[in-house]
C-alpha positions as CSV (number, residue, x, y, z in Angstrom):
1,M,88.8,89.5,74.1
2,K,90.1,90.3,77.5
3,S,87.6,91.8,79.9
4,L,88.1,95.4,81.1
5,V,88.5,94.0,84.7
6,F,91.4,91.8,83.5
7,V,93.1,94.5,81.5
8,L,93.0,96.9,84.5
9,S,94.2,94.2,86.8
10,C,97.2,93.6,84.5
11,L,97.9,97.3,84.5
12,M,97.8,97.4,88.3
13,L,100.1,94.5,88.6
14,S,102.6,95.9,86.1
15,F,103.0,99.1,88.0
16,A,102.1,98.1,91.6
17,C,105.7,98.4,92.6
18,S,106.2,101.8,91.0
19,K,107.1,104.6,93.4
20,E,105.2,107.8,93.7
21,K,106.1,110.6,91.3
22,T,109.3,112.4,92.3
23,F,110.8,115.5,90.8
24,D,114.4,115.3,92.0
25,E,115.6,112.3,90.0
26,R,116.3,112.4,86.2
27,E,114.5,109.2,85.4
28,I,112.9,108.2,82.1
29,N,110.1,105.6,81.9
30,L,109.7,103.7,78.6
31,I,107.5,101.0,77.3
32,S,108.6,97.9,75.5
33,P,105.8,95.9,73.8
34,E,107.6,92.6,74.0
35,K,109.7,90.6,76.3
36,I,113.2,89.8,75.1
37,S,115.1,86.6,75.6
38,G,118.4,88.1,76.8
39,F,121.3,90.5,76.3
40,D,123.7,88.6,74.0
41,P,124.4,91.0,71.1
42,I,125.0,88.3,68.6
43,N,121.3,87.3,69.0
44,A,119.8,90.8,69.0
45,S,117.8,90.1,65.9
46,D,114.8,92.3,66.4
47,R,114.0,95.9,67.3
48,Y,113.1,95.1,70.9
49,S,116.3,93.2,71.7
50,G,118.3,95.8,69.9
51,N,116.8,98.7,71.9
52,E,117.6,97.0,75.2
53,T,121.0,95.8,74.2
54,G,121.9,99.3,73.0
55,K,121.6,100.7,76.5
56,V,124.5,98.7,77.9
57,Y,126.6,97.6,74.9
58,E,128.2,99.7,72.1
59,G,129.7,99.3,68.6
60,L,132.5,100.9,66.8
61,F,130.1,103.3,65.1
62,E,126.6,104.8,65.7
63,F,124.2,107.0,63.8
64,H,124.2,110.7,64.6
65,P,121.1,111.2,66.8
66,L,120.1,114.5,65.0
67,K,121.4,114.6,61.5
68,R,119.2,113.7,58.6
69,P,119.9,112.1,56.2
70,Y,121.4,109.6,58.6
71,E,125.1,109.9,59.2
72,L,127.5,107.5,60.8
73,M,129.8,108.8,63.4
74,P,132.7,107.2,65.4
75,N,131.8,105.7,68.7
76,L,134.2,103.1,70.1
77,A,136.3,103.9,67.1
78,E,138.3,107.1,67.5
79,S,137.6,108.2,63.9
80,L,136.4,106.9,60.6
81,P,138.7,104.2,59.2
82,V,141.5,104.6,56.7
83,V,140.4,102.5,53.7
84,S,142.6,101.2,50.9
85,S,142.1,102.3,47.3
86,D,140.6,98.9,46.4
87,G,138.1,99.2,49.2
88,L,139.2,96.0,50.9
89,T,141.5,96.9,53.8
90,Y,140.2,99.0,56.7
91,I,142.4,100.4,59.5
92,F,140.6,101.4,62.7
93,K,141.9,103.4,65.6
94,I,140.2,102.4,68.8
95,R,139.2,105.0,71.4
96,K,141.4,104.9,74.5
97,G,140.0,105.0,78.1
98,V,136.8,103.0,77.3
99,L,136.0,100.8,80.3
100,F,133.8,97.8,80.6
101,H,131.3,97.9,83.3
102,D,132.3,96.7,86.8
103,S,131.5,93.0,87.1
104,P,132.5,89.9,89.1
105,A,134.0,88.6,85.8
106,F,137.0,91.0,86.3
107,K,139.7,91.0,88.9
108,D,138.5,92.6,92.1
109,G,135.2,93.3,90.3
110,V,136.6,96.3,88.5
111,G,136.0,96.7,84.7
112,R,139.1,97.0,82.6
113,E,139.9,99.0,79.5
114,M,138.5,97.8,76.1
115,K,141.1,97.1,73.5
116,A,141.4,95.9,69.9
117,S,141.5,92.3,71.0
118,D,138.0,92.7,72.4
119,I,136.7,93.7,68.9
120,I,138.4,90.7,67.3
121,Y,136.9,88.4,70.0
122,S,133.4,89.8,69.6
123,I,133.5,89.3,65.8
124,K,134.8,85.7,66.2
125,R,131.8,85.0,68.6
126,L,129.5,86.2,65.9
127,A,131.1,83.6,63.6
128,D,131.4,80.8,66.2
129,P,129.5,77.8,64.7
130,K,128.7,76.4,68.1
131,L,126.8,79.6,69.1
132,N,124.6,79.6,66.0
133,A,124.3,83.4,66.2
134,K,121.2,84.9,64.6
135,G,123.4,87.7,63.3
136,W,126.0,85.6,61.4
137,W,124.4,86.5,58.1
138,L,125.7,90.0,58.5
139,L,129.4,89.0,58.1
140,D,128.9,85.7,56.2
141,D,131.5,85.6,53.4
142,R,132.8,89.1,54.2
143,L,136.1,88.9,56.0
144,V,139.2,87.1,54.7
145,G,139.5,83.8,56.5
146,L,136.5,84.2,58.8
147,N,134.3,81.6,57.0
148,E,137.2,79.2,56.9
149,W,137.8,79.6,60.6
150,R,134.1,79.0,61.2
151,T,134.1,75.8,59.1
152,K,137.3,74.5,60.8
153,N,135.8,75.0,64.3
154,S,132.5,73.4,63.4
155,T,134.0,69.9,64.0
156,T,136.2,70.7,67.0
157,E,135.1,70.1,70.6
158,N,136.1,73.7,71.6
159,T,136.3,76.8,69.4
160,N,139.9,78.1,69.0
161,Y,139.7,81.8,69.6
162,E,143.5,82.1,69.7
163,E,143.9,81.3,66.0
164,E,144.7,84.3,64.0
165,I,142.5,85.2,61.0
166,E,143.9,87.1,58.1
167,G,141.0,89.4,57.9
168,L,141.1,90.4,61.6
169,K,144.5,91.6,62.8
170,K,145.6,93.5,65.9
171,I,148.3,96.0,64.9
172,D,148.6,97.3,68.5
173,E,146.3,97.6,71.5
174,Y,144.4,100.5,69.9
175,T,144.8,99.7,66.2
176,L,142.9,97.1,64.3
177,Q,143.0,96.0,60.6
178,M,140.1,94.3,58.9
179,R,140.4,92.9,55.3
180,L,137.4,92.1,53.2
181,K,137.1,89.3,50.6
182,K,135.3,91.7,48.2
183,P,134.0,95.3,48.4
184,Y,131.1,95.7,50.9
185,P,129.9,99.3,50.8
186,Q,127.6,98.7,53.8
187,F,130.5,97.4,56.0
188,L,130.6,100.4,58.4
189,Y,126.8,100.1,58.8
190,A,127.4,96.5,59.9
191,L,129.7,97.8,62.6
192,A,127.0,100.0,64.0
193,M,124.5,97.2,64.4
194,P,123.9,95.4,67.8
195,Y,125.2,92.1,66.3
196,T,128.7,93.6,66.3
197,F,128.6,95.3,69.7
198,I,131.6,94.6,71.8
199,V,131.7,92.1,74.7
200,A,134.4,91.1,77.2
201,R,135.8,87.6,77.0
202,E,136.0,87.4,80.8
203,A,132.3,88.0,81.1
204,V,131.4,85.4,78.5
205,E,133.6,82.8,80.2
206,H,132.7,83.7,83.8
207,F,128.9,83.6,83.3
208,G,128.8,80.8,80.7
209,K,125.3,79.9,79.7
210,E,124.0,82.7,81.9
211,F,126.0,85.4,80.0
212,L,122.8,86.6,78.2
213,N,121.5,87.6,81.7
214,Y,124.6,89.4,82.9
215,P,125.3,92.2,80.3
216,V,128.8,93.6,80.7
217,G,129.3,96.3,78.1
218,T,130.9,99.7,77.8
219,G,127.6,101.7,77.4
220,A,126.1,104.6,79.1
221,F,123.9,102.5,81.4
222,V,124.5,99.4,83.5
223,L,122.3,96.4,84.3
224,P,123.9,94.1,86.8
225,K,121.5,91.3,86.1
226,F,118.6,90.7,83.7
227,E,115.6,88.8,85.0
228,Q,112.5,88.0,83.0
229,S,109.8,90.3,84.5
230,S,107.6,93.2,83.5
231,M,110.3,95.8,84.3
232,I,114.0,96.4,83.5
233,T,115.9,99.1,85.4
234,Y,119.1,100.6,84.1
235,L,121.3,102.9,86.1
236,R,123.8,105.6,84.9
237,N,127.3,104.2,84.2
238,T,129.2,106.4,86.6
239,K,132.5,105.4,84.9
240,F,131.3,106.2,81.4
241,R,134.0,108.0,79.3
242,D,133.8,111.6,78.3
243,K,131.2,111.7,75.6
244,F,129.2,114.7,74.8
245,Y,125.8,115.7,73.4
246,P,126.2,116.9,69.7
247,S,126.4,120.6,69.0
248,E,124.9,120.4,65.5
249,G,122.0,118.7,63.7
250,E,119.8,119.4,60.8
251,E,118.0,122.7,60.1
252,G,115.3,123.5,62.6
253,D,116.7,121.4,65.4
254,D,117.7,124.5,67.4
255,K,114.2,125.9,67.3
256,L,112.8,122.6,68.5
257,G,115.1,122.7,71.5
258,L,117.1,119.7,70.3
259,L,120.4,121.6,70.8
260,A,119.8,123.0,74.2
261,D,122.1,120.3,75.8
262,A,124.9,120.8,73.2
263,G,128.3,120.0,74.7
264,K,127.0,118.5,77.9
265,K,128.4,115.2,79.0
266,I,126.1,112.2,78.5
267,P,124.2,110.4,79.8
268,L,122.0,113.2,80.9
269,I,119.7,111.0,83.1
270,D,120.3,108.8,86.1
271,K,118.0,106.0,85.4
272,I,115.9,104.3,82.7
273,T,113.0,102.1,83.6
274,V,111.5,99.9,80.9
275,H,108.0,98.5,81.5
276,V,107.1,95.5,79.4
277,V,103.5,95.9,78.4
278,V,102.2,93.7,75.6
279,E,98.5,94.8,75.2
280,S,97.6,98.1,73.6
281,Q,95.1,99.5,76.1
282,P,97.3,99.1,79.3
283,K,100.1,100.9,77.4
284,W,97.8,103.7,76.5
285,L,96.4,104.1,80.0
286,S,99.9,104.1,81.5
287,F,101.1,106.9,79.3
288,M,97.9,108.9,79.8
289,K,98.5,108.7,83.6
290,A,102.0,110.1,83.0
291,K,103.6,106.9,84.3
292,D,105.6,106.8,81.0
293,D,107.4,109.5,79.1
294,L,107.2,108.0,75.5
295,L,104.6,105.9,73.7
296,E,104.9,104.4,70.3
297,V,101.3,104.4,69.1
298,K,100.0,101.4,67.3
299,D,96.8,99.9,66.0
300,V,93.6,100.8,68.0
301,N,95.4,103.6,69.8
302,I,95.9,105.6,66.6
303,Q,92.3,106.7,66.6
304,Q,92.7,107.8,70.2
305,T,95.7,109.9,69.2
306,I,94.9,111.8,66.0
307,N,91.8,113.4,64.5
308,S,90.6,113.0,60.9
309,K,93.2,115.6,59.7
310,K,95.9,113.4,61.3
311,E,96.6,116.1,63.9
312,L,97.0,115.5,67.6
313,K,93.7,115.7,69.4
314,D,93.0,118.8,71.6
315,E,92.7,116.9,74.9
316,H,96.4,115.8,74.5
317,K,97.6,119.2,73.5
318,E,96.2,120.6,76.7
319,K,98.6,118.4,78.6
320,G,101.6,119.5,76.6
321,I,101.9,116.1,74.9
322,R,103.8,116.2,71.6
323,L,103.0,114.2,68.5
324,I,105.8,112.9,66.3
325,M,104.7,111.2,63.0
326,K,107.3,110.1,60.4
327,P,107.2,107.5,57.6
328,M,109.1,104.4,58.6
329,L,111.7,102.5,56.6
330,D,110.0,99.3,57.2
331,V,107.8,96.6,55.5
332,T,105.2,94.3,56.9
333,Y,104.5,90.9,55.3
334,F,103.1,87.4,55.6
335,A,106.0,85.1,54.7
336,F,105.7,81.7,53.0
337,N,108.2,79.0,54.1
338,H,109.5,78.1,50.7
339,E,110.8,74.7,52.1
340,E,107.1,73.7,52.2
341,P,106.3,72.0,48.9
342,I,103.0,73.8,48.4
343,F,104.7,77.2,48.5
344,K,106.9,76.4,45.6
345,N,103.8,77.1,43.5
346,R,104.0,80.7,42.4
347,K,100.4,81.0,41.3
348,L,99.2,80.0,44.8
349,R,101.3,82.7,46.3
350,Q,100.1,85.3,43.8
351,A,96.4,84.2,44.4
352,M,96.8,84.7,48.2
353,N,98.3,88.2,47.5
354,L,95.3,89.1,45.4
355,A,92.8,87.8,48.1
356,F,94.3,90.1,50.9
357,D,92.0,93.1,51.3
358,R,94.7,95.7,52.1
359,A,92.4,98.7,52.1
360,T,90.2,97.4,54.8
361,Y,93.1,96.1,56.8
362,N,94.8,99.5,56.6
363,R,91.6,101.2,57.8
364,L,91.0,98.8,60.7
365,F,94.5,98.5,62.0
366,H,96.5,101.5,60.9
367,E,93.8,104.2,60.6
368,N,94.9,104.6,56.9
369,T,98.3,105.9,58.0
370,A,100.2,103.0,56.2
371,F,101.1,102.7,52.5
372,D,100.7,99.6,50.4
373,A,104.0,97.7,49.9
374,H,104.5,97.0,46.2
375,G,107.8,95.2,47.0
376,P,110.2,94.8,49.9
377,V,112.0,98.2,49.6
378,P,110.3,101.1,51.3
379,P,109.9,104.7,49.9
380,G,112.9,106.9,50.6
381,L,115.5,104.3,49.6
382,G,117.0,103.8,46.2
383,G,115.4,100.7,44.6
384,Q,111.8,101.8,45.1
385,T,110.1,103.8,42.4
386,K,106.6,105.4,42.2
387,E,106.2,104.1,38.7
388,F,106.3,100.4,39.6
389,K,102.9,99.0,40.6
390,N,102.7,95.4,41.8
391,P,99.8,93.8,39.9
392,Y,99.3,91.3,42.7
393,I,98.6,93.6,45.6
394,K,95.3,94.9,44.3
395,Y,92.2,93.3,45.9
396,D,90.8,91.1,43.1
397,L,88.9,88.0,44.2
398,D,88.0,86.9,40.7
399,Q,91.6,87.0,39.6
400,A,92.7,85.3,42.9
401,K,90.2,82.4,42.3
402,K,91.4,82.1,38.7
403,L,95.1,81.8,39.7
404,L,94.2,79.4,42.5
405,A,92.5,77.1,40.0
406,E,95.5,77.4,37.7
407,A,97.7,76.5,40.7
408,G,95.8,73.2,40.9
409,Y,93.5,74.1,43.8
410,P,90.2,75.2,42.4
411,G,88.1,76.7,45.2
412,G,90.8,75.6,47.6
413,K,90.1,72.0,46.9
414,G,93.1,69.7,47.8
415,L,94.9,72.5,49.7
416,P,95.6,71.6,53.4
417,T,94.9,74.1,56.2
418,I,97.7,76.6,56.4
419,V,99.0,77.6,59.9
420,V,100.3,81.2,60.1
421,Q,102.5,81.9,63.2
422,T,101.9,85.2,64.8
423,R,102.1,86.9,68.2
424,S,99.6,86.2,71.0
425,D,98.5,89.8,71.9
426,T,95.0,90.9,71.2
427,I,95.7,93.0,68.1
428,S,97.8,90.3,66.5
429,R,95.0,87.8,67.0
430,Q,92.5,90.2,65.4
431,Q,94.8,90.8,62.5
432,I,95.2,87.1,61.8
433,E,91.4,86.6,62.1
434,F,90.9,89.3,59.4
435,F,93.5,87.5,57.2
436,E,91.6,84.2,57.8
437,K,88.4,85.8,56.5
438,C,90.2,87.1,53.4
439,M,91.5,83.7,52.5
440,E,88.2,82.0,53.2
441,K,86.7,84.0,50.3
442,I,88.7,82.0,47.8
443,G,88.5,78.7,49.7
444,I,91.8,78.7,51.6
445,N,91.6,77.6,55.3
446,I,93.9,79.4,57.7
447,D,94.7,78.5,61.4
448,A,96.7,80.8,63.7
449,G,99.7,79.7,65.8
450,T,100.0,82.2,68.6
451,N,103.4,82.9,70.3
452,T,105.2,85.2,72.6
453,W,107.7,87.3,70.6
454,P,110.7,85.2,71.6
455,E,108.7,82.0,70.7
456,L,107.8,83.5,67.3
457,V,111.4,84.5,66.5
458,N,112.6,81.0,67.6
459,K,110.2,79.2,65.3
460,V,111.2,81.4,62.3
461,T,114.9,80.8,63.2
462,K,114.4,77.1,63.3
463,K,112.2,76.9,60.2
464,Q,109.3,75.6,62.3
465,H,106.5,77.3,60.4
466,Q,104.4,77.1,57.3
467,M,103.8,80.9,57.3
468,Y,104.4,83.7,59.7
469,T,103.7,87.4,59.8
470,M,106.2,90.0,60.8
471,A,107.7,93.4,60.0
472,W,111.3,94.4,59.1
473,G,112.6,97.8,60.1
474,A,115.8,99.1,58.5
475,D,119.1,98.3,60.2
476,Y,120.8,101.0,58.0
477,P,119.6,103.3,55.2
478,D,120.2,101.1,52.2
479,A,117.8,99.0,50.1
480,E,120.3,96.1,50.4
481,N,119.1,95.6,53.9
482,F,115.6,94.8,52.7
483,L,116.5,92.9,49.5
484,G,118.8,90.7,51.7
485,L,115.6,89.3,53.3
486,L,115.1,87.3,50.2
487,Y,118.8,86.4,49.4
488,C,119.1,82.6,49.5
489,P,122.4,82.4,51.6
490,N,120.6,84.5,54.3
491,Q,118.1,81.6,55.0
492,A,117.2,81.0,58.6
493,P,118.7,81.4,61.1
494,G,119.6,84.5,59.0
495,S,117.3,87.3,58.0
496,N,115.6,85.3,55.1
497,G,113.0,83.6,57.3
498,A,111.0,82.8,54.2
499,N,113.9,80.5,53.1
500,Y,113.3,81.9,49.6
501,C,115.8,81.0,46.8
502,N,115.9,82.5,43.3
503,P,119.2,82.0,41.5
504,D,118.5,84.9,39.1
505,F,117.8,87.2,42.0
506,D,120.8,86.0,43.9
507,A,123.2,86.6,41.0
508,I,122.0,90.3,40.6
509,Y,122.0,90.8,44.3
510,K,125.6,89.6,44.6
511,Q,126.6,92.0,41.8
512,A,124.7,95.0,43.3
513,T,126.0,94.6,46.9
514,I,129.7,95.1,46.0
515,M,129.0,98.3,44.1
516,Q,129.3,101.7,45.6
517,D,126.2,104.0,45.7
518,S,125.6,105.0,42.1
519,P,122.8,105.2,39.5
520,E,123.9,101.8,38.2
521,R,123.5,100.2,41.6
522,T,120.1,101.9,42.1
523,T,119.0,100.5,38.7
524,L,119.9,97.0,39.9
525,Y,118.1,97.5,43.2
526,E,115.0,98.5,41.3
527,K,115.2,95.4,39.1
528,L,115.6,93.2,42.2
529,N,112.6,94.9,44.0
530,E,110.4,94.3,41.0
531,M,111.6,90.8,40.4
532,V,110.6,89.6,43.9
533,A,107.4,91.6,43.9
534,L,106.2,89.7,40.9
535,D,107.4,86.4,42.2
536,A,105.4,86.9,45.4
537,P,107.7,85.2,48.0
538,W,105.6,87.0,50.6
539,I,102.1,88.4,50.9
540,F,103.2,92.0,50.8
541,G,101.7,94.3,53.5
542,F,102.6,97.9,54.2
543,H,105.1,100.5,54.9
544,R,104.0,102.1,58.1
545,T,104.1,105.5,59.7
546,D,105.8,105.8,63.0
547,I,103.6,107.6,65.5
548,Y,105.0,108.6,68.9
549,L,103.6,110.6,71.8
550,A,106.1,112.3,74.1
551,Q,105.4,114.0,77.4
552,A,106.3,117.7,77.4
553,W,109.1,117.2,79.9
554,L,111.0,114.6,77.7
555,K,113.8,116.4,76.0
556,N,116.0,115.5,73.0
557,F,113.7,112.9,71.5
558,K,113.8,112.9,67.7
559,H,112.4,110.2,65.5
560,M,115.1,107.8,64.6
561,E,115.0,104.5,62.7
562,F,118.2,103.1,64.2
563,N,117.4,104.1,67.8
564,H,119.3,101.5,69.9
565,S,121.9,104.2,70.7
566,Q,119.4,107.1,71.1
567,F,118.6,106.7,74.8
568,Q,121.9,108.0,76.1
569,Y,121.0,111.5,74.6
570,L,117.6,111.9,76.2
571,N,116.9,114.3,79.1
572,V,114.1,115.3,81.5
573,D,113.0,118.9,82.4
574,L,112.1,118.3,86.0
575,E,110.4,121.7,86.4
576,V,108.1,121.2,83.5
577,K,107.4,117.7,84.7
578,K,106.5,119.1,88.2
579,Q,104.1,121.7,86.7
580,L,102.4,119.6,84.0
581,S,102.0,116.4,86.1
582,K,99.2,118.2,87.9
583,K,97.1,117.9,84.7
584,F,97.3,114.1,84.8
């Protein structure tokens, strides 16, 4: 455990360069709990990278910041596409007047207009075998000719971006046709994810290997250069197109003040400063000193936030701080690497599930705000039912020991020490220590491998692990996004970091994912969810509750699962900030 002196020293170092409070600049201060490795959209494989990438880059579509259930709306696309009757051909109209950020990559340093060819180029980059993009799984086997183009270029010295692909055709500068190999109901969702955000070829070629540190997008904010440090500063894109705050949301938004900026041109703020703070207590202290405007509350800070009734504590109410609590579309898990021979043993995996004391873990690390995961699909999505109860997530040491013996490892005898990769922050280490103690009770020895977030992602991507622990938050509101974590073709570097393969599961998954939303598809999703739950490819953890604290002067923040495009809509009430800051 770090000493208090060290923690406070870290906090002082993190914010030593921060200026005194001012009330004349619309600036928002945010906290990121992890460093990111760069700003290349095709590798924005986690929530932290997606949130930063989404400040400077954009996709054809985005989720409406206010409407619930979640609704896609056009962004770089002018409108929703025209789709053929067989669901295979999509015609997109591209918005005119969208400019890339000014950059030395362009003639005279002035950003040019984005056109249909930029979209084709960006999708080809995602498929380029030489780039080994973390997001390739998203479009693998989707577009006519794209996989063939990828295979052809895997053996060439240079990737041929000039070659036309049947499934990606420019009709004119502002019209694009995409053709699918088979129906893909989630296709438009894919075009709202960071992986498919649009980049400029000039920037990729000008900066070369340094492209990930020089983001050149079309988004509402600019970042001339990214450097690994404890702070990232974004400035308003003064050449951002005419884009306006929405004038409608869901019922009740008006009373909450979420429509007060309706019709105003965005972005509404001049600057975003993101402070990278890994440890929980420095994050908490920073927010409580009003150095930050928004705090995602995790772990030990939950007890400091809410009372036994799960209501905001009075001392925070007095400062005007707001509490936002919403169930997350997510799942936490300990994943087995199924390329390790010992983890091909189902009874071993089931035994380890039964030995995990979820109730105590939930109390210690989530203040009982999380819900047991009976399978990969979270509540609120088709595929998860209240009726199904996973028999292997109860805490039953006797049954765990029995299954371990049947697996061939009575009392753990003959089983080597298992290394679980996790993050290096204090809470992650405490969580893995708790997990170690759970497994010790049935004779299994666990060691922890500690990593920074980029290091952990890299190990999972390269299959350099026995086990790892992680969470998956929804990329879009469909159970397919969670079931795909266990689909064999999505093995690392794709989203299936467990490298799990089950031919029966894969066959039903392939059938379900080409079906439109229907009771029949939901039934298949339910079958898939139960199938993998019983097969125990992970040690299932929890579906968590998102808990945020927002300063009273932060406007337009609404809980959003897919929040990489949310920041352009935020605002600051400078008068409220000036008055309430006296209380901090």
